[in-house]
C-alpha positions in Angstrom: 6.3 -5.4 -3.3 9.9 -7.3 -1.9 9.3 -10.8 -1.6 6.4 -10.5 -4.0 8.0 -13.7 -6.2 7.8 -15.4 -3.5 4.2 -14.7 -1.3 3.0 -15.7 -5.6 3.0 -19.1 -4.0 2.5 -18.0 -0.4 1.0 -20.8 1.5 -2.0 -20.4 4.3 -2.0 -21.2 6.9 -4.5 -20.1 10.4 -2.6 -17.6 12.3 -3.3 -17.5 16.2 -6.5 -14.9 17.4 -4.8 -14.6 20.3 -1.6 -12.9 19.3 -3.0 -10.4 16.2 -5.6 -9.3 18.4 -2.4 -8.5 21.3 -0.9 -7.0 18.5 -3.4 -4.5 17.6 -3.7 -3.7 21.3 -0.7 -2.4 21.9 0.6 1.1 21.4 -0.2 1.4 17.6 3.1 4.6 17.2 5.3 1.5 18.5 4.3 -0.8 15.3 5.3 1.0 12.8 5.5 4.6 13.0 8.6 4.6 14.7 10.3 3.1 12.0 9.1 -0.4 12.6 8.1 -3.0 10.2 4.6 -2.3 8.7 2.6 -6.2 8.6 2.1 -8.1 5.6 0.7 -11.2 4.5 -2.3 -11.6 7.3 -5.3 -10.3 6.8 -8.6 -10.4 9.6 -11.9 -10.9 10.0 -13.2 -8.0 11.8 -17.0 -6.9 13.8 -16.6 -3.0 12.8 -18.4 -1.1 15.2 -17.7 2.7 14.6 -14.3 1.5 13.2 -12.8 3.2 10.3 -12.1 1.1 7.2 -12.1 1.8 3.6 -15.0 1.5 2.0 -16.2 1.0 -1.4 -19.2 3.9 -2.5 -21.7 6.2 -3.7 -20.0 9.3 -3.4 -21.7 12.7 -3.6 -24.4 10.4 -5.6 -22.0 9.9 -8.8 -19.1 7.6 -9.7 -18.6 4.7 -6.8 -15.0 5.2 -5.4 -13.4 4.2 -1.8 -13.0 6.2 1.1 -11.9 6.0 4.7 -15.5 6.1 6.9 -16.4 5.2 10.3 -18.2 1.1 9.3 -20.7 -0.7 11.8 -21.6 -3.7 10.5 -23.6 -7.3 11.8 -22.6 -9.2 9.4 -18.3 -10.0 10.6 -16.3 -7.9 7.4 -12.6 -9.0 6.3 -9.7 -6.1 6.4 -5.8 -6.9 6.2 -4.0 -6.6 10.0 -2.4 -3.1 7.9 -5.8 -1.8 7.9 -7.2 -2.6 11.5 -3.6 -1.2 12.9 -4.7 1.7 11.1 -8.1 2.1 11.8 -6.7 2.5 16.1 -4.1 4.6 15.3 -7.1 6.9 13.9 -9.3 6.2 16.0 -8.0 4.8 19.4 -9.6 1.5 19.8 -8.4 -1.5 18.3 -11.3 -3.5 16.4 -13.4 -6.6 17.3 -11.2 -9.6 15.8 -13.0 -12.7 15.3 -10.4 -14.1 12.9 -7.0 -14.2 11.0 -5.3 -15.6 8.7 -1.3 -15.4 7.5 0.2 -16.2 4.2 4.0 -17.5 4.3 5.7 -17.3 1.9 8.0 -20.0 0.4 10.9 -20.2 -1.5 10.8 -18.6 -5.2 9.6 -20.9 -8.0 12.7 -22.2 -10.1 13.9 -21.7 -13.6 13.3 -18.0 -12.8 15.9 -16.2 -15.1 18.0 -12.4 -15.4 16.5 -10.2 -17.4 17.2 -6.4 -19.1 14.6 -4.1 -18.6 13.5 -2.1 -22.0 16.4 -5.0 -23.6 19.2 -2.6 -22.1 22.2 -4.8 -19.8 23.1 -2.1 -18.2 18.6 -2.6 -16.4 19.5 -6.2 -15.8 17.2 -7.8 -13.1 18.0 -10.8 -11.7 14.7 -12.6 -9.4 16.8 -14.1 -7.0 19.3 -11.5 -6.6 17.4 -8.2 -7.2 13.7 -6.7 -5.6 12.2 -6.4 -9.9 10.1 -3.6 -8.1 12.7 -1.8 -6.4 15.4 -1.8 -9.4 13.0 -0.9 -12.0 12.3 2.5 -9.3 16.0 3.1 -8.9 16.7 3.0 -12.7 13.7 5.1 -12.8 15.2 7.8 -11.1 18.9 6.5 -12.5 17.1 7.3 -15.6 15.8 10.8 -14.2 19.0 12.4 -13.6 20.8 11.1 -16.5 17.6 13.2 -18.0 18.0 16.5 -16.2 22.5 15.9 -16.5 21.1 15.6 -21.1 18.5 18.6 -20.3 21.5 20.8 -19.2 24.2 20.2 -22.0 20.9 20.5 -24.6 20.8 17.5 -25.5 17.9 17.8 -26.9 17.5 13.8 -28.6 18.7 12.1 -24.7 16.8 14.2 -22.8 13.5 12.6 -25.2 14.7 9.3 -25.2 15.5 9.3 -21.8 12.2 10.9 -21.0 10.2 8.0 -23.1 12.6 5.3 -20.6 12.0 6.9 -17.4 7.9 6.7 -18.2 7.8 3.1 -19.5 9.5 2.2 -16.3 6.4 4.6 -14.3 3.9 2.3 -16.2 6.2 -1.4 -16.0 6.1 0.0 -12.5 2.3 0.6 -11.5 1.2 -2.6 -13.6 3.3 -5.3 -12.3 4.0 -4.1 -8.2 -0.2 -4.1 -9.1 -2.2 -3.6 -12.0 -1.6 -7.5 -13.0 -2.6 -8.6 -9.8 -5.9 -7.0 -9.3 -7.1 -7.4 -13.5 -10.2 -8.4 -14.6 -11.6 -8.5 -18.2 -15.5 -7.9 -18.7 -17.5 -10.3 -21.1 -20.5 -8.3 -22.2 -23.2 -10.3 -23.4 -26.0 -9.6 -25.4 -29.1 -10.9 -23.7 -28.9 -11.4 -19.7 -27.1 -14.8 -18.8 -27.9 -16.4 -14.8 -24.5 -16.8 -13.2 -23.7 -17.0 -9.2 -22.6 -14.1 -7.5 -20.3 -14.8 -4.5 -19.4 -12.3 -1.7 -16.2 -12.5 0.8 -18.4 -15.9 2.2 -21.4 -18.0 2.3 -21.7 -19.7 -1.2 -23.2 -16.8 -4.0 -26.4 -16.7 -5.2 -27.9 -16.8 -8.3 -28.7 -14.0 -10.7 -29.1 -12.9 -14.2 -25.9 -10.6 -15.2 -25.3 -8.7 -18.5 -21.9 -8.6 -18.3 -18.9 -11.1 -16.2 -15.7 -10.0 -15.0 -13.0 -12.5 -16.1 -9.6 -12.8 -13.7 -6.4 -11.9 -15.7 -3.9 -15.0 -16.5 -1.9 -13.4 -12.5 -4.9 -12.1 -11.2 -3.6 -12.5 -7.2 -6.0 -10.4 -4.7 -3.3 -11.1 -1.8 -0.6 -9.0 -3.4 -3.6 -6.4 -4.8 -4.5 -6.1 -1.2 -1.4 -5.3 0.2 0.7 -3.6 -2.3 -2.0 -0.7 -1.7 -2.5 -0.8 2.1 1.1 -0.5 2.6 1.2 2.5 -0.2 -2.1 3.6 1.8 1.0 3.0 5.1 4.0 4.8 4.6 1.8 8.0 3.1 0.6 8.0 6.5 3.5 7.1 8.3 5.7 9.8 5.8 2.9 12.6 6.6 2.8 11.3 10.5 7.0 12.1 10.7 6.6 15.9 9.0 3.9 17.1 11.5 6.0 15.2 14.2 8.9 17.2 12.8 7.3 20.5 12.7 5.9 20.1 15.6 9.5 19.8 17.1 11.4 22.1 16.1 8.2 24.9 16.5 8.9 23.6 20.3 11.7 24.4 19.9 11.7 27.8 18.3 9.5 28.5 20.7 11.7 27.6 23.8 15.0 29.9 21.8 12.7 32.5 22.2 11.9 32.4 26.1 14.9 31.4 27.0 16.4 35.0 25.4 13.8 36.6 26.1 14.6 35.7 30.4 18.0 36.7 29.7 16.8 39.9 28.4 15.1 40.8 30.9 17.4 39.8 34.1 19.4 42.8 31.9 16.6 44.6 32.3 15.5 45.4 29.0 12.2 44.5 29.6 10.5 45.9 33.0 
């Protein structure tokens, strides 16, 4: 994620409710579908009223998962600004905004040093100059191209080595850009213990449990949430652009056929 090395040390500040509401009511297509930068680092408390939001639930009576659902709720809920914009795009109405929090990035921390991915000096990343995740993905594409070239010349050993490298880069990119920020380790107890269960707001409540989740060393829910939301938005943007391109080409083709028909009709071919 671009700027994650700075966002990880972000400073929290109150966002203007008026500005957030104004943003959420603008034409959504012009905000980010046509090349605009997706909103980052803004959490919004909304009063859902038949709005489309991601909801975790037990679908089909089986496993719990997250799906996009029409949601109404009396208690206010927290979502990202990107979620609110997506809901507005799909429903045609902005969610009711109660308040918002913006996280503003600071400068990168001191003491960071360049690293060689997999110990290869050709895969060096400077945290002050490069975006680690972007660089890692670019390097993976480079290695995949080299793998294809090795396959074409029949070098099986080189192909196997390069395939292992690109797979390792894929796993590293996924785990470091998202996984480590939402790492929760489960501690299992033989007997039940008393603990406090916390929700999005409020002091929490006492309950008895067998398992307790503890955050990992790099747990950072803001970055974990933003990574998934922006991935969803960019996927929607891609699909919308493809649909628009197909629509434009279809219309252009129909107009061309109509023009040919009119010309031929002028010559008396169609009577």
